[in-house]
MIBA-280810 format. One line per field, with one value per residue: x, y, z of N, C-alpha, C, CB in turn; residue in three letters. Coordinates in Angstrom, 1 decimal, padded with zeros to 4 digits, m for minus. Glycine has a CB too. Layout:
N
nxx	c(X;...)
nyy	c(Y;...)
nzz	c(Z;...)
caxx	c(X;...)
cayy	c(Y;...)
cazz	c(Z;...)
cxx	c(X;...)
cyy	c(Y;...)
czz	c(Z;...)
cbxx	c(X;...)
cbyy	c(Y;...)
cbzz	c(Z;...)
marmi	c(ALA;...)
//
This chain:
245
nxx	c(001.3;000.0;m001.1;m003.3;m004.4;m007.1;m008.9;m011.7;m014.4;m014.4;m011.7;m010.6;m011.8;m010.8;m008.1;m008.0;m009.0;m006.9;m004.8;m005.7;m005.6;m002.8;m001.9;m003.1;m001.9;000.7;000.5;m001.3;m002.9;m003.9;m005.5;m008.3;m010.1;m013.3;m015.6;m019.2;m021.4;m021.5;m019.0;m017.0;m018.2;m017.7;m015.1;m015.5;m016.9;m014.9;m013.0;m014.4;m014.5;m011.7;m011.3;m012.9;m011.6;m009.4;m007.3;m006.9;m006.9;m008.9;m009.0;m007.6;m007.8;m008.8;m011.5;m013.0;m015.9;m016.4;m018.3;m021.6;m025.1;m026.5;m028.7;m029.6;m030.3;m028.3;m029.5;m031.2;m032.1;m031.1;m028.8;m025.3;m023.9;m025.5;m025.2;m022.4;m022.3;m023.9;m022.7;m020.0;m019.0;m020.9;m021.1;m018.6;m018.6;m017.4;m016.5;m018.3;m016.6;m014.3;m015.0;m015.7;m018.2;m019.7;m022.1;m024.7;m027.2;m026.9;m027.3;m025.3;m023.3;m020.7;m019.3;m019.4;m017.7;m015.3;m014.9;m014.4;m012.1;m010.3;m010.4;m009.1;m006.6;m005.7;m005.3;m003.1;m003.4;m004.7;m004.1;m004.9;m007.1;m009.9;m011.7;m014.3;m015.4;m017.4;m019.9;m019.5;m016.9;m016.5;m015.0;m015.7;m018.0;m017.0;m017.7;m017.4;m015.4;m014.6;m012.1;m008.8;m007.4;m009.2;m010.4;m012.5;m015.9;m019.1;m021.4;m023.4;m025.0;m024.4;m026.8;m026.6;m025.3;m027.2;m029.3;m028.1;m027.7;m030.2;m030.4;m029.3;m031.2;m034.0;m036.5;m038.0;m035.9;m035.1;m032.1;m029.9;m027.5;m024.2;m022.0;m018.6;m015.3;m012.4;m010.6;m008.0;m007.6;m007.4;m005.1;m003.3;m003.4;m001.6;m001.8;m003.7;m006.6;m008.2;m011.1;m012.5;m014.9;m016.3;m017.9;m019.4;m017.9;m015.8;m015.4;m015.2;m013.0;m011.0;m010.9;m010.2;m007.7;m006.1;m006.5;m006.3;m005.1;m007.5;m009.9;m012.3;m012.6;m012.6;m011.3;m009.0;m007.0;m005.6;m003.6;m001.5;m000.7;001.7;001.7;m000.7;m003.0;m004.6;m007.2;m008.4;m010.8;m010.7;m012.8;m013.4;m011.0;m010.8;m010.7;m008.6;m006.0;m006.5;m007.9;m007.9;m007.8)
nyy	c(002.8;005.4;006.1;008.4;010.0;011.7;013.9;014.3;014.5;017.0;017.8;015.9;016.6;019.1;018.5;016.8;018.6;020.4;018.8;018.6;021.3;021.7;020.0;021.1;023.6;022.9;021.5;022.9;021.9;019.4;016.1;015.1;012.8;012.7;011.7;011.1;011.4;011.1;011.2;012.9;015.4;017.5;018.1;019.2;021.5;022.9;023.2;024.9;027.1;027.7;028.4;030.6;032.3;032.8;031.1;028.9;027.9;026.6;026.8;025.5;022.9;019.4;017.2;014.0;012.1;009.7;007.5;006.1;005.5;003.0;003.6;006.0;009.3;012.3;014.6;013.8;014.2;012.3;011.3;010.6;012.4;014.7;015.3;016.0;018.2;020.0;020.3;021.0;021.6;023.5;025.6;026.7;027.4;025.8;025.0;022.7;021.6;020.9;018.7;015.2;012.9;009.7;008.6;007.2;006.5;005.7;003.8;002.0;000.8;m000.3;001.1;003.6;003.1;002.7;005.2;006.7;005.4;006.1;008.8;009.4;008.3;009.8;012.3;011.8;010.2;009.7;012.2;012.6;010.5;010.4;008.6;006.9;004.4;001.5;m000.3;m002.9;m003.0;m002.0;000.1;003.0;001.8;m000.7;m003.7;m006.4;m009.1;m008.0;m007.8;m006.8;m005.7;m004.4;m001.9;000.9;m000.1;m001.8;m003.2;m005.6;m004.6;m005.3;m006.4;m004.9;m002.6;m001.4;m001.1;000.7;002.8;004.1;006.1;008.3;009.1;011.0;010.0;006.7;004.6;002.2;000.6;m001.3;m001.8;m000.6;001.8;002.4;003.8;001.7;m000.6;m000.7;001.8;003.1;002.0;003.0;005.7;008.7;009.7;008.1;008.6;007.9;008.6;008.4;008.2;007.9;005.6;003.5;002.6;001.4;m001.5;m002.5;m001.0;m002.1;m004.7;m004.1;m002.9;m004.3;m006.9;m009.7;m009.1;m009.0;m009.8;m010.0;m008.0;m005.2;m002.7;m003.5;m003.4;m001.1;m001.6;m002.3;m000.2;002.1;005.0;005.7;007.6;007.5;008.8;008.9;009.3;009.1;007.5;005.9;004.5;003.0;000.2;m000.7;m001.4;m003.6;m005.5;m008.7;m010.6)
nzz	c(020.0;021.9;025.0;026.5;029.3;030.8;033.0;032.5;030.2;029.0;029.1;027.4;025.0;024.6;024.3;022.1;020.1;020.2;019.2;016.5;015.8;015.9;013.9;011.6;011.6;011.1;008.7;006.5;004.4;005.2;005.2;006.8;008.7;010.1;012.6;013.4;016.3;019.9;021.2;019.7;019.8;021.6;020.9;018.3;019.0;020.4;018.3;016.6;018.1;018.3;015.6;015.3;016.9;015.5;015.6;014.1;010.7;008.3;005.6;003.6;004.2;003.8;004.2;005.2;005.7;008.2;008.2;007.4;007.7;005.8;003.1;004.0;003.4;002.9;003.8;005.7;009.1;010.9;009.9;009.6;008.1;008.2;010.9;011.1;009.4;010.8;013.3;012.7;010.0;008.8;010.8;010.4;007.8;005.8;002.6;000.3;m001.5;m000.2;001.3;001.6;001.5;002.1;m000.2;001.0;000.0;m002.5;m005.5;m006.2;m004.0;m003.8;m005.7;m004.5;m002.3;m003.6;m004.8;m002.5;m001.5;m003.6;m003.5;m001.1;m001.5;m003.7;m002.5;m001.0;001.3;004.6;007.0;009.7;011.5;013.1;015.5;017.3;019.7;019.6;021.6;021.2;020.4;017.9;015.3;013.6;011.3;011.3;012.0;014.5;013.4;011.0;008.6;009.2;007.0;005.4;003.3;002.5;002.8;002.8;005.0;007.0;010.1;013.5;015.9;018.4;017.6;015.9;017.7;019.7;018.1;017.9;019.8;018.6;016.8;015.9;015.6;015.7;013.9;011.5;011.0;009.2;007.9;007.3;005.8;005.5;006.2;006.2;008.4;007.5;006.5;009.0;010.0;008.2;008.4;009.2;011.8;013.8;015.8;018.8;020.6;023.8;026.4;029.7;032.0;030.9;028.7;029.7;030.1;027.4;026.5;028.1;027.1;024.4;024.6;026.4;026.0;023.6;020.2;017.9;015.3;016.4;018.2;016.9;017.5;018.8;017.0;017.4;019.2;017.6;016.3;015.9;015.8;016.9;018.8;021.8;023.5;026.7;029.3;033.0;033.8;031.6;031.4;033.7;034.0;032.7;033.8;035.3;034.0;032.5;029.6)
caxx	c(000.1;000.2;m002.3;m003.3;m005.5;m007.6;m009.9;m013.1;m014.8;m014.1;m010.3;m010.4;m012.3;m009.8;m006.8;m008.2;m009.0;m005.6;m004.1;m006.1;m005.0;m001.3;m001.8;m003.4;m000.9;001.9;000.2;m002.7;m003.7;m004.1;m006.7;m008.7;m011.4;m014.1;m016.8;m020.3;m021.6;m021.3;m017.6;m016.3;m019.0;m016.9;m013.9;m016.0;m017.2;m013.7;m012.4;m015.2;m014.0;m010.4;m011.4;m013.5;m010.6;m008.3;m006.1;m006.8;m007.5;m009.3;m009.3;m006.9;m007.9;m009.8;m012.1;m013.8;m016.7;m016.0;m019.2;m023.0;m026.1;m026.9;m030.0;m030.0;m029.9;m027.5;m030.4;m031.9;m031.5;m030.6;m027.6;m024.0;m023.5;m026.2;m024.6;m021.1;m022.6;m024.5;m021.7;m018.7;m018.8;m021.7;m020.7;m017.3;m018.7;m016.4;m017.2;m018.5;m015.5;m013.3;m015.5;m016.1;m019.0;m020.3;m023.6;m025.3;m028.4;m026.6;m027.6;m024.0;m022.5;m019.4;m018.7;m019.2;m016.5;m014.1;m014.7;m013.8;m010.7;m009.5;m010.3;m008.1;m005.4;m005.3;m004.9;m001.9;m003.6;m005.2;m003.1;m005.5;m008.4;m010.5;m012.8;m014.8;m015.5;m018.8;m020.0;m018.9;m015.5;m016.3;m014.4;m016.5;m019.0;m016.3;m018.2;m016.6;m015.2;m014.0;m010.7;m008.0;m006.9;m010.3;m010.6;m013.9;m016.8;m020.4;m021.7;m024.5;m024.7;m024.8;m028.0;m026.3;m025.0;m028.5;m030.0;m027.5;m027.9;m031.5;m030.2;m029.0;m032.3;m035.1;m037.7;m037.5;m035.4;m034.5;m030.8;m029.4;m026.3;m023.4;m020.9;m017.5;m013.8;m011.9;m009.5;m006.8;m007.5;m007.0;m003.7;m002.4;m003.4;m000.4;m002.1;m005.1;m007.0;m009.4;m011.6;m013.5;m015.2;m017.5;m017.8;m020.0;m017.0;m014.6;m015.2;m014.7;m011.6;m010.0;m010.7;m009.5;m006.3;m005.4;m006.8;m005.6;m005.4;m008.4;m011.0;m013.5;m012.7;m011.9;m010.5;m007.8;m005.9;m004.9;m002.4;m000.4;m000.4;002.7;001.4;m002.1;m003.2;m005.8;m007.6;m009.4;m010.9;m010.4;m013.9;m013.2;m009.8;m010.8;m010.5;m007.4;m004.9;m006.9;m008.6;m007.1;m008.7)
cayy	c(003.4;006.3;006.3;009.7;010.0;013.0;013.9;014.2;014.6;018.4;017.8;015.1;017.4;020.2;017.9;016.3;019.8;021.0;018.0;019.0;022.6;021.6;019.3;022.0;024.7;022.3;021.2;023.5;021.1;018.1;015.4;014.6;012.0;013.0;010.9;011.7;010.8;011.9;011.4;014.0;016.7;018.5;018.5;020.1;022.8;023.6;023.6;026.1;028.3;028.0;029.0;031.9;033.1;033.0;030.3;027.8;028.2;025.4;027.1;024.5;021.5;018.6;016.3;013.0;011.6;008.3;006.4;006.5;004.4;002.7;004.0;007.3;010.5;013.2;015.6;013.2;014.7;011.2;010.8;011.1;013.6;015.9;015.6;016.7;019.5;020.8;020.6;021.5;022.2;024.7;026.8;027.3;027.7;025.1;024.6;021.3;021.1;020.4;017.6;014.1;012.0;008.6;008.7;005.9;006.2;005.4;002.4;001.2;001.1;m000.7;002.3;004.7;002.7;002.9;006.6;007.1;004.9;006.8;010.2;009.4;008.0;010.9;013.4;011.4;009.5;010.5;012.7;012.3;009.8;010.5;007.6;006.5;002.9;001.0;m001.2;m004.2;m002.8;m001.5;001.4;003.4;000.8;m001.9;m004.6;m007.6;m010.0;m007.2;m008.0;m005.6;m005.2;m003.9;m000.4;001.3;m001.2;m001.7;m004.5;m005.6;m004.1;m006.2;m005.9;m004.0;m001.3;m000.9;m000.6;001.9;003.9;004.8;007.3;009.5;009.4;011.8;009.1;005.3;004.4;000.9;000.6;m002.7;m001.9;000.6;002.0;003.0;003.6;000.5;m000.6;m000.5;003.3;003.5;001.6;003.7;007.1;009.1;009.8;007.6;009.1;007.3;009.4;007.5;008.7;007.3;004.3;002.5;002.1;000.8;m002.9;m002.7;m000.5;m003.1;m005.8;m003.7;m002.5;m005.3;m008.3;m010.1;m008.4;m010.0;m009.1;m010.1;m006.7;m004.4;m001.6;m004.0;m003.1;000.0;m002.0;m002.6;001.1;002.9;006.4;005.9;008.4;007.1;009.8;008.4;009.9;008.2;006.5;004.9;003.7;002.4;m001.3;m001.1;m002.0;m004.8;m006.5;m009.7;m011.3)
cazz	c(020.5;023.0;025.8;027.2;030.3;031.2;034.1;032.1;028.7;028.6;028.9;026.2;023.9;024.3;023.9;020.7;019.3;020.1;018.2;015.2;015.6;015.7;012.6;010.5;011.6;010.6;007.3;006.2;003.4;005.7;005.0;008.1;008.8;011.3;012.9;014.1;017.5;021.2;021.6;019.1;019.7;022.4;020.0;017.3;019.6;020.6;017.0;016.1;019.0;017.9;014.3;015.5;017.6;014.5;015.9;013.1;009.4;007.6;004.2;002.7;004.7;003.2;005.1;004.8;006.8;008.6;007.9;007.2;007.7;004.4;002.7;004.6;002.6;003.6;004.3;006.9;010.4;011.6;009.2;010.1;007.3;008.7;012.2;010.9;008.9;011.8;014.4;012.4;008.7;008.6;011.6;009.9;006.4;005.0;001.3;000.0;m002.3;000.7;002.1;000.8;002.3;001.4;m000.6;001.4;m000.7;m003.9;m006.0;m006.3;m002.8;m004.1;m006.4;m003.5;m001.5;m004.5;m004.9;m001.2;m001.5;m004.6;m003.1;000.0;m002.1;m004.5;m001.6;m000.3;002.5;005.8;008.0;011.0;011.4;014.4;015.7;018.6;019.8;019.9;022.8;020.7;019.9;016.5;014.9;012.5;011.3;011.1;013.0;014.8;012.3;009.9;008.3;009.4;005.8;004.6;003.0;002.6;002.5;003.4;005.6;007.9;011.4;014.6;016.6;019.4;016.9;015.4;018.9;020.3;017.1;018.1;020.7;017.8;015.9;016.5;015.6;015.5;012.5;011.4;010.2;009.1;007.2;007.3;004.9;006.4;006.0;006.7;009.4;006.8;006.5;010.3;010.1;007.3;008.8;009.8;013.2;014.2;017.1;019.4;021.8;024.5;027.7;030.4;032.6;030.0;027.7;030.5;029.8;026.0;026.4;028.7;026.1;023.2;024.8;027.3;025.5;022.4;019.0;017.2;014.6;017.2;018.8;015.8;018.1;019.3;016.1;017.9;019.9;016.7;015.5;016.7;015.9;017.4;020.0;022.5;024.5;027.6;030.7;034.0;033.9;030.5;031.6;035.0;034.1;031.8;034.5;036.1;033.1;031.8;028.8)
cxx	c(000.5;m001.1;m002.3;m004.6;m005.8;m008.7;m011.3;m013.2;m014.3;m012.6;m009.9;m010.7;m011.3;m008.5;m006.9;m008.3;m007.7;m004.7;m004.4;m005.5;m003.5;m001.1;m002.0;m002.4;000.4;001.7;m001.2;m003.5;m003.9;m005.4;m007.1;m010.0;m012.1;m015.3;m018.0;m020.4;m021.3;m019.9;m016.9;m017.0;m018.3;m015.7;m014.4;m016.3;m016.0;m013.0;m013.1;m014.7;m012.6;m010.4;m011.9;m012.5;m009.4;m007.1;m005.9;m007.5;m007.7;m009.4;m008.6;m007.1;m009.0;m010.3;m012.9;m014.7;m016.4;m017.0;m020.7;m023.9;m026.6;m028.4;m030.5;m029.5;m029.2;m028.3;m031.2;m031.3;m030.9;m029.2;m026.4;m023.5;m024.2;m025.6;m023.3;m021.3;m023.1;m023.5;m020.4;m018.6;m019.6;m021.4;m019.4;m017.4;m017.7;m017.1;m017.2;m017.3;m014.3;m013.7;m016.0;m016.9;m019.3;m021.7;m024.2;m026.6;m028.2;m027.0;m026.4;m023.1;m021.0;m018.6;m018.5;m017.9;m015.3;m013.9;m014.0;m012.3;m009.8;m009.3;m009.2;m006.8;m004.8;m004.8;m003.7;m002.1;m004.1;m004.1;m003.6;m006.8;m008.9;m011.7;m013.2;m014.8;m016.9;m018.7;m019.5;m017.5;m015.4;m015.7;m015.1;m017.7;m018.3;m016.7;m017.2;m016.6;m014.6;m012.5;m009.9;m007.4;m008.0;m010.2;m012.1;m014.8;m018.2;m020.7;m022.9;m024.1;m025.1;m026.0;m027.7;m026.0;m026.3;m029.3;m029.5;m027.7;m029.2;m031.4;m029.9;m030.2;m033.5;m036.4;m037.2;m037.2;m034.7;m033.2;m030.3;m028.0;m025.5;m022.4;m019.8;m016.1;m013.4;m010.9;m008.2;m006.5;m006.9;m005.5;m002.8;m002.4;m002.2;m000.6;m003.6;m005.4;m008.3;m009.8;m012.7;m013.6;m016.3;m017.3;m018.4;m019.0;m015.8;m014.3;m014.6;m013.3;m010.6;m009.8;m009.9;m008.0;m005.4;m005.5;m006.0;m006.0;m006.2;m009.4;m012.3;m013.7;m011.9;m011.0;m009.2;m006.6;m005.1;m003.6;m001.2;000.0;000.5;002.3;000.0;m002.1;m004.6;m006.1;m008.7;m009.6;m010.8;m011.5;m013.7;m012.0;m009.7;m010.5;m009.3;m006.3;m005.2;m007.4;m007.6;m008.1;m008.3)
cyy	c(004.2;006.5;007.6;009.8;011.4;012.8;013.7;014.5;016.0;018.4;017.0;015.9;018.4;019.6;017.4;017.5;020.4;020.1;018.3;020.3;022.5;021.0;020.3;023.2;024.1;022.0;021.6;022.6;019.7;017.5;014.7;013.9;012.3;012.1;011.7;011.0;011.7;012.2;012.6;015.4;017.8;019.0;019.5;021.5;023.6;024.0;024.8;027.3;028.7;028.8;030.4;032.9;033.4;032.1;029.1;028.2;026.9;025.6;026.2;023.1;020.7;017.6;015.2;012.5;010.1;007.2;007.0;005.3;004.2;003.0;005.4;008.4;011.5;014.3;015.1;013.7;013.5;010.7;011.4;012.3;014.8;016.3;016.4;018.0;020.4;021.2;021.2;022.2;023.5;025.8;027.5;027.7;027.1;024.6;023.1;020.7;020.6;019.2;016.5;013.1;010.8;009.0;007.3;005.6;005.9;004.0;001.5;001.6;000.7;000.5;003.4;004.4;003.0;004.4;007.2;006.7;005.8;008.3;010.3;009.2;009.2;012.1;013.0;010.7;010.4;010.9;012.4;011.6;009.7;009.4;007.5;005.0;002.6;000.0;m002.6;m004.1;m002.3;m000.1;001.8;002.4;m000.5;m002.9;m005.7;m008.6;m009.3;m007.5;m006.7;m005.0;m004.6;m002.4;m000.1;000.1;m001.0;m003.1;m004.5;m005.2;m005.2;m005.6;m004.8;m002.6;m000.6;m000.4;000.6;003.1;004.7;006.0;008.5;009.9;010.1;011.0;007.7;005.0;003.0;001.0;m000.8;m002.9;m000.5;000.6;002.8;002.9;002.4;000.6;m000.4;001.0;003.7;003.2;002.5;005.2;007.5;009.3;009.3;008.1;008.5;008.2;008.6;008.2;008.0;005.9;003.2;001.9;001.4;m000.7;m003.1;m002.1;m001.4;m004.2;m005.4;m003.4;m003.5;m006.7;m008.6;m009.2;m009.4;m009.2;m009.2;m008.7;m005.8;m003.3;m002.2;m003.8;m002.0;m000.4;m002.2;m001.3;002.0;004.4;006.7;006.7;008.0;008.0;009.2;009.3;008.8;007.1;005.5;004.0;002.9;000.9;m001.7;m001.8;m003.3;m005.9;m007.5;m010.5;m012.7)
czz	c(021.8;023.7;026.6;028.0;030.7;032.3;033.6;030.6;028.2;028.3;027.6;025.0;023.5;023.7;022.4;019.7;019.1;019.2;016.8;014.8;015.2;014.3;011.5;010.5;010.9;009.1;007.0;005.3;003.9;005.2;006.3;008.0;010.1;011.4;013.4;015.5;018.7;021.4;021.0;019.2;020.5;021.6;019.0;017.8;019.9;019.4;016.4;016.8;018.5;016.6;014.5;016.2;016.7;014.8;014.9;011.8;008.6;006.1;003.2;003.1;004.1;004.3;004.5;006.0;007.0;008.1;007.7;007.3;006.3;004.2;003.2;003.7;003.5;004.3;005.5;008.2;011.2;011.0;009.8;009.4;007.9;010.0;012.0;010.3;010.0;012.9;014.0;011.0;008.4;009.5;011.1;008.4;005.5;003.8;001.0;m000.8;m001.5;001.5;001.2;001.8;001.4;001.0;m000.2;000.8;m002.1;m004.2;m006.0;m005.1;m003.0;m004.8;m005.4;m002.6;m002.3;m004.6;m003.6;m001.2;m002.4;m004.1;m002.0;m000.6;m002.9;m003.7;m000.7;001.0;003.6;006.7;009.4;010.7;012.8;014.5;017.1;018.7;020.2;021.1;022.4;020.2;018.5;016.4;013.6;012.5;010.8;012.2;013.3;013.7;011.0;009.7;008.5;008.1;004.9;004.5;003.1;002.1;003.2;003.9;006.6;009.3;012.4;015.3;017.6;018.8;016.4;016.6;019.5;019.4;017.3;018.9;019.8;016.9;016.6;016.5;015.4;014.1;012.5;010.5;010.3;008.5;007.3;006.2;005.6;005.8;006.7;007.8;008.8;006.7;007.9;010.5;009.3;007.6;009.5;011.4;013.4;015.6;017.6;020.6;022.5;025.9;028.3;030.8;031.7;029.0;028.4;030.1;028.4;025.8;027.0;027.7;024.9;023.4;025.6;026.8;024.2;021.2;018.1;016.5;015.3;018.0;017.8;016.4;018.7;018.3;016.5;018.6;018.9;015.9;016.3;016.8;016.4;018.7;020.6;023.6;025.4;028.8;031.7;034.1;032.8;030.7;032.9;035.1;033.3;032.6;035.2;035.2;032.5;030.9;028.6)
cbxx	c(m001.0;000.9;m002.5;m003.2;m005.2;m008.2;m009.8;m013.9;m016.2;m014.4;m009.6;m011.2;m013.7;m009.5;m006.4;m009.5;m010.0;m004.9;m004.4;m007.6;m005.2;m000.6;m002.8;m004.9;m000.6;002.2;000.3;m002.5;m003.1;m004.1;m006.5;m008.8;m011.2;m014.6;m016.5;m021.6;m020.8;m021.9;m016.8;m016.0;m020.4;m016.5;m013.3;m017.2;m018.0;m012.7;m012.5;m016.7;m014.0;m009.6;m012.3;m014.8;m010.1;m007.9;m006.3;m007.4;m006.5;m010.5;m008.9;m005.4;m008.2;m009.2;m013.1;m013.0;m018.2;m015.9;m019.3;m023.2;m027.3;m026.6;m031.0;m029.5;m031.1;m026.5;m031.3;m032.0;m032.6;m031.5;m027.7;m022.9;m023.9;m027.7;m024.3;m020.3;m023.6;m025.7;m021.5;m017.8;m019.1;m023.2;m020.4;m016.2;m018.7;m015.8;m016.5;m019.8;m014.9;m012.9;m016.7;m015.0;m020.2;m020.3;m023.7;m025.4;m029.3;m025.1;m028.2;m023.3;m023.0;m019.3;m019.6;m020.4;m016.6;m014.3;m016.1;m014.6;m010.7;m010.2;m011.6;m008.4;m005.5;m006.5;m006.1;m001.1;m002.4;m006.2;m002.9;m005.7;m008.2;m011.0;m012.3;m016.2;m014.5;m019.4;m021.4;m019.8;m014.8;m017.7;m012.9;m015.7;m020.1;m014.7;m019.6;m017.1;m016.4;m014.4;m010.4;m006.8;m006.2;m011.6;m010.0;m014.2;m016.2;m021.5;m020.4;m025.2;m025.4;m023.6;m028.8;m025.1;m024.1;m029.3;m030.0;m026.0;m027.8;m032.4;m029.2;m027.8;m032.8;m035.3;m038.7;m038.6;m034.5;m035.5;m029.8;m030.4;m026.5;m022.7;m021.4;m017.6;m013.0;m011.5;m009.6;m006.8;m008.8;m007.8;m003.6;m002.8;m004.7;000.1;m002.0;m005.1;m007.1;m009.2;m012.3;m013.0;m015.4;m018.6;m018.5;m021.2;m016.5;m014.8;m016.5;m015.7;m011.5;m010.6;m012.1;m010.2;m006.2;m005.9;m008.2;m005.8;m004.1;m009.0;m011.1;m013.4;m012.0;m012.9;m011.2;m007.9;m006.6;m005.7;m002.7;m000.9;m001.7;004.0;001.5;m002.8;m003.2;m005.7;m008.0;m009.1;m012.3;m010.3;m015.2;m013.1;m008.6;m012.1;m011.7;m006.9;m004.4;m007.8;m009.5;m006.2;m008.8)
cbyy	c(002.4;007.6;005.1;010.9;009.1;013.8;015.2;015.3;014.5;019.4;017.2;013.8;018.0;021.0;016.7;015.5;020.8;021.1;016.5;019.0;023.5;020.7;018.2;022.6;025.1;021.0;019.6;024.8;021.2;018.1;014.3;015.8;010.5;014.5;009.7;011.5;009.6;011.1;010.2;013.8;016.5;018.0;017.2;019.5;022.6;022.7;022.4;025.8;027.9;026.7;028.2;031.8;032.4;034.4;029.7;026.5;029.2;024.8;028.5;024.9;021.6;017.8;017.1;011.7;011.7;008.2;005.3;007.2;004.8;001.2;003.0;007.4;011.2;013.9;016.2;011.7;015.3;010.0;011.2;009.9;013.4;015.5;014.3;015.8;019.4;020.1;019.3;020.3;021.2;024.3;026.3;026.4;029.2;023.9;025.3;021.1;022.3;021.5;018.1;013.3;012.7;007.3;009.1;006.0;007.5;005.6;002.5;001.4;000.4;m002.0;002.7;004.8;001.3;002.2;007.3;006.6;003.5;006.8;010.7;008.4;006.8;011.4;013.8;012.6;008.7;009.6;014.2;013.6;008.4;011.9;006.2;007.1;002.4;000.3;m001.2;m004.8;m004.1;m001.5;001.3;003.3;001.1;m001.7;m005.1;m008.3;m010.7;m005.7;m008.6;m006.0;m006.3;m004.3;000.0;002.6;m002.6;m001.2;m005.1;m007.0;m002.8;m006.4;m007.0;m004.4;m001.6;m001.9;m001.7;001.6;003.4;003.8;007.1;009.1;008.1;013.1;009.5;004.3;005.5;m000.1;001.6;m003.6;m002.2;000.7;002.7;002.3;004.9;m000.4;m001.9;m001.1;003.9;002.8;000.1;003.5;007.4;010.5;011.3;006.0;010.7;005.9;010.8;006.1;010.2;007.4;004.2;003.1;003.3;000.9;m003.6;m002.1;000.9;m003.6;m006.3;m002.4;m001.1;m005.2;m008.5;m011.6;m007.9;m010.9;m009.8;m011.2;m006.7;m003.7;m001.0;m005.5;m002.8;000.9;m003.4;m003.6;001.8;002.8;007.0;004.6;010.0;005.6;011.1;007.0;010.7;008.8;007.2;005.6;004.7;002.7;m002.0;000.2;m001.0;m004.5;m005.8;m010.6;m010.6)
cbzz	c(020.9;022.6;026.7;026.2;031.5;030.0;034.9;032.9;028.5;029.7;030.1;026.3;024.1;025.6;024.8;020.6;019.9;021.5;018.5;015.0;016.9;016.7;012.5;010.7;013.0;011.3;007.1;005.6;002.0;007.2;003.8;009.1;008.6;011.3;013.8;013.3;017.6;022.3;021.2;017.7;020.4;023.7;019.4;016.6;021.0;021.4;016.1;016.2;020.5;017.7;013.4;016.3;018.9;014.5;017.3;013.7;008.7;008.2;003.9;002.6;006.2;002.0;006.0;004.2;006.4;010.1;009.0;005.9;008.6;004.0;003.2;006.0;001.9;002.7;003.3;006.7;011.2;011.6;007.7;009.9;005.9;008.9;012.9;010.0;007.7;012.5;015.2;012.3;007.6;008.8;013.0;010.2;006.1;005.8;000.2;m000.8;m003.2;001.7;002.9;000.1;002.8;002.3;m002.1;002.9;m000.6;m004.1;m007.4;m007.6;m001.6;m004.9;m007.5;m002.5;m001.1;m005.8;m005.0;000.0;m001.9;m006.0;m002.5;001.0;m003.1;m005.4;m000.7;000.0;002.9;006.5;007.8;011.8;010.7;014.8;015.1;019.0;020.9;018.7;023.3;019.7;020.1;015.8;014.7;011.1;010.3;011.0;012.6;016.1;011.9;010.0;006.9;010.3;005.0;005.3;001.6;001.7;003.0;002.4;006.3;008.0;011.7;015.6;017.3;020.2;015.7;014.6;019.9;020.5;015.7;018.7;021.7;016.9;015.3;015.7;014.6;016.0;012.1;010.8;010.7;008.4;005.7;008.7;003.5;007.7;006.5;005.7;010.2;005.4;006.2;011.4;009.7;005.8;009.6;009.2;013.7;014.1;017.1;019.9;021.2;024.7;027.7;029.5;033.9;029.3;026.9;032.0;029.9;025.0;027.1;030.0;025.7;022.8;025.4;028.7;025.2;022.1;018.3;018.2;013.2;018.2;020.3;015.0;019.2;019.5;014.7;018.8;020.6;015.6;015.2;016.0;014.5;017.6;019.7;023.0;023.9;028.0;030.8;035.3;033.7;029.1;031.6;035.7;033.6;031.2;035.5;037.1;032.1;032.7;027.4)
marmi	c(UNK;UNK;UNK;UNK;UNK;UNK;UNK;UNK;UNK;UNK;UNK;UNK;UNK;UNK;UNK;UNK;UNK;UNK;UNK;UNK;UNK;UNK;UNK;UNK;UNK;UNK;UNK;UNK;UNK;UNK;UNK;UNK;UNK;UNK;UNK;UNK;UNK;UNK;UNK;UNK;UNK;UNK;UNK;UNK;UNK;UNK;UNK;UNK;UNK;UNK;UNK;UNK;UNK;UNK;UNK;UNK;UNK;UNK;UNK;UNK;UNK;UNK;UNK;UNK;UNK;UNK;UNK;UNK;UNK;UNK;UNK;UNK;UNK;UNK;UNK;UNK;UNK;UNK;UNK;UNK;UNK;UNK;UNK;UNK;UNK;UNK;UNK;UNK;UNK;UNK;UNK;UNK;UNK;UNK;UNK;UNK;UNK;UNK;UNK;UNK;UNK;UNK;UNK;UNK;UNK;UNK;UNK;UNK;UNK;UNK;UNK;UNK;UNK;UNK;UNK;UNK;UNK;UNK;UNK;UNK;UNK;UNK;UNK;UNK;UNK;UNK;UNK;UNK;UNK;UNK;UNK;UNK;UNK;UNK;UNK;UNK;UNK;UNK;UNK;UNK;UNK;UNK;UNK;UNK;UNK;UNK;UNK;UNK;UNK;UNK;UNK;UNK;UNK;UNK;UNK;UNK;UNK;UNK;UNK;UNK;UNK;UNK;UNK;UNK;UNK;UNK;UNK;UNK;UNK;UNK;UNK;UNK;UNK;UNK;UNK;UNK;UNK;UNK;UNK;UNK;UNK;UNK;UNK;UNK;UNK;UNK;UNK;UNK;UNK;UNK;UNK;UNK;UNK;UNK;UNK;UNK;UNK;UNK;UNK;UNK;UNK;UNK;UNK;UNK;UNK;UNK;UNK;UNK;UNK;UNK;UNK;UNK;UNK;UNK;UNK;UNK;UNK;UNK;UNK;UNK;UNK;UNK;UNK;UNK;UNK;UNK;UNK;UNK;UNK;UNK;UNK;UNK;UNK;UNK;UNK;UNK;UNK;UNK;UNK;UNK;UNK;UNK;UNK;UNK;UNK)
//
C-alpha cells in the first residue's frame, strides 16, 4: 500500500484523474471500476476536462459500476448508476456497450452477481478499481463482517450506511440491501485506489490503516495490498500517526 497525502480535495481529485489518464494512455482497453458518491465527483470533473482537451481517449476503455442499492432502477435519480451516467459517462458520450452495471432491480440478484464476475473475468480482470470508504469502514457496499474472499454479492446494509445514504437522495428513500463488487475484486485489481477527504473520515481512516486487519473494518484489507494507492487530504489523515487501535 502506498499512502499519498494532498493538501485538499481538489489536489486529490486531480491526482486520481491523472492516475486514470496514465493508465488509459498506457493501456487504452483498460477495465476500470468507478464508484458513485462525493469522493470521486471531482475526479470525474477533471477526467471530463482531460477528455475535452484531447489528453485522454476512452474509446477502447471498459467500465464497471462498483455497486447499487437493491431494488433501485437505473433510471432512478437516487441510483448509483444514474449518478455515474450524469457525472461521467453521458458528458463523454461513452456508449453503453463499454459499461456494465448491476441491475439491482432484477428478480435474480445472484445471477446479476455472477454476470458481473464473469464480465470482469472475461475482460482479464480489473486494471483500476476506485473506491471510497464509509463511516463504518465499508468499501463499496461490503459491510463490516464481509469475508475478504467475497466476489460480487448482495447483502443487508448496516443502519449507518442506510442513514448516510439519505444525503444522496432527492427524497426520503428506504434502502436495506446493497449489491456490490467484492473485496476479492479489490485485492485482485492491478491498481486499487482509495480516495478519502475531510475530517469526518479521520477516525475511520486511522482504524483502517493503523489498526488490525479485520473484517470488522473492511477497508483494513488495504494494508495487505501491495499495489494499493491511498489518496488522502491532510484532514482525513490527521489521526493516522497518533491512533492506536
